[in-house]
C-alpha positions in Angstrom: 116.4 -169.9 261.7 119.1 -171.9 260.0 118.6 -171.2 256.3 118.8 -167.6 255.2 118.8 -165.8 251.9 122.0 -163.9 251.1 120.3 -160.5 251.4 119.3 -161.3 255.0 123.0 -161.3 256.0 123.3 -157.7 254.9 123.1 -155.3 257.9 122.0 -152.5 255.5 119.0 -154.7 254.5 118.2 -155.4 258.2 118.4 -151.6 258.9 116.2 -150.8 256.0 113.5 -153.3 257.3 113.7 -151.6 260.7 113.4 -148.2 258.9 110.3 -149.4 257.1 108.8 -150.7 260.3 109.2 -147.3 262.0 107.6 -145.5 259.0 104.7 -147.9 259.0 104.2 -147.2 262.7 104.0 -143.5 261.8 101.5 -144.2 259.1 99.3 -146.2 261.5 99.1 -143.2 263.8 97.4 -141.2 261.1 94.5 -143.5 261.0 92.1 -144.6 258.2 90.8 -141.2 257.1 90.1 -141.6 253.4 91.5 -138.2 252.5 94.9 -139.5 253.6 94.6 -142.8 251.9 96.6 -142.2 248.7 99.5 -140.4 250.5 99.7 -143.1 253.2 99.6 -145.8 250.6 102.5 -144.1 248.8 104.4 -143.8 252.1 104.0 -147.5 252.8 105.1 -148.3 249.3 108.2 -146.0 249.3 109.4 -147.0 252.8 109.2 -150.7 252.1 110.8 -150.3 248.7 114.1 -149.5 250.3 114.6 -152.9 251.7 112.9 -154.6 248.8 115.3 -153.1 246.3 118.3 -154.0 248.4 117.1 -157.6 248.5 116.3 -157.7 244.8 119.7 -156.2 243.9 121.5 -158.8 246.0 119.7 -161.5 244.0 121.1 -160.1 240.7 124.1 -161.6 238.9 126.3 -158.6 238.5 127.7 -155.9 240.7 126.4 -153.3 238.2 122.9 -154.6 238.6 123.2 -154.6 242.4 124.4 -151.0 242.3 121.4 -150.1 240.1 119.0 -151.5 242.7 120.8 -149.7 245.5 120.3 -146.4 243.5 116.6 -147.2 243.4 116.6 -148.0 247.1 118.2 -144.6 247.8 115.5 -142.9 245.6 112.8 -144.7 247.6 114.4 -143.4 250.8 114.3 -139.9 249.5 110.7 -140.3 248.4 109.8 -141.6 251.9 111.3 -138.5 253.6 109.5 -136.2 251.1 106.2 -137.8 251.9 106.8 -137.5 255.6 107.7 -133.9 255.2 104.4 -133.2 253.4 102.5 -135.1 256.2 104.3 -133.0 258.8 103.5 -129.8 256.9 99.8 -130.8 256.9 100.1 -131.4 260.6 99.1 -135.1 260.1 102.2 -136.3 261.9 104.1 -134.6 264.8 107.3 -132.8 263.9 109.2 -135.0 266.4 108.2 -138.1 264.4 109.8 -136.6 261.3 112.9 -135.5 263.3 113.4 -139.0 264.6 112.9 -140.8 261.3 115.2 -138.4 259.5 118.1 -139.4 261.7 117.6 -143.0 260.6 117.1 -142.0 257.0 120.3 -139.9 256.9 122.3 -142.8 258.4 120.8 -145.3 256.0 121.3 -143.0 253.0 125.0 -142.6 253.8 125.4 -146.4 254.2 123.6 -147.0 250.9 126.0 -144.5 249.2 129.0 -146.2 250.8 127.8 -149.6 249.7 127.3 -148.3 246.1 130.8 -146.9 246.1 132.2 -150.2 247.5 130.4 -152.3 244.9 131.6 -150.0 242.0 135.2 -150.4 243.1 135.1 -154.2 242.9 
């Protein structure tokens, strides 16, 4: 691929896409039971929202706007973990799946915080 959008160069965006992919893999394990549909739909929306907001923020004109979208991305990350915790409590996903994804989420959250702080200093 020769032409890339500026957000595609960001490692944090690439990691957020991988995080979403892992979360979507967990949601696929649950299956299509209709009683889970709304919560699974919310999980899919929240986990993909992390990378979507990073990309959208990178496309904005000011550092302040970019930081705003990084805050939203961080909120979506927290929402994702909350949903996964609920799913684990209901025994709809194995505890090990939550343990594994939490490690990625903690790392990603720290990197989002650091990125926000770096942008605010400029």
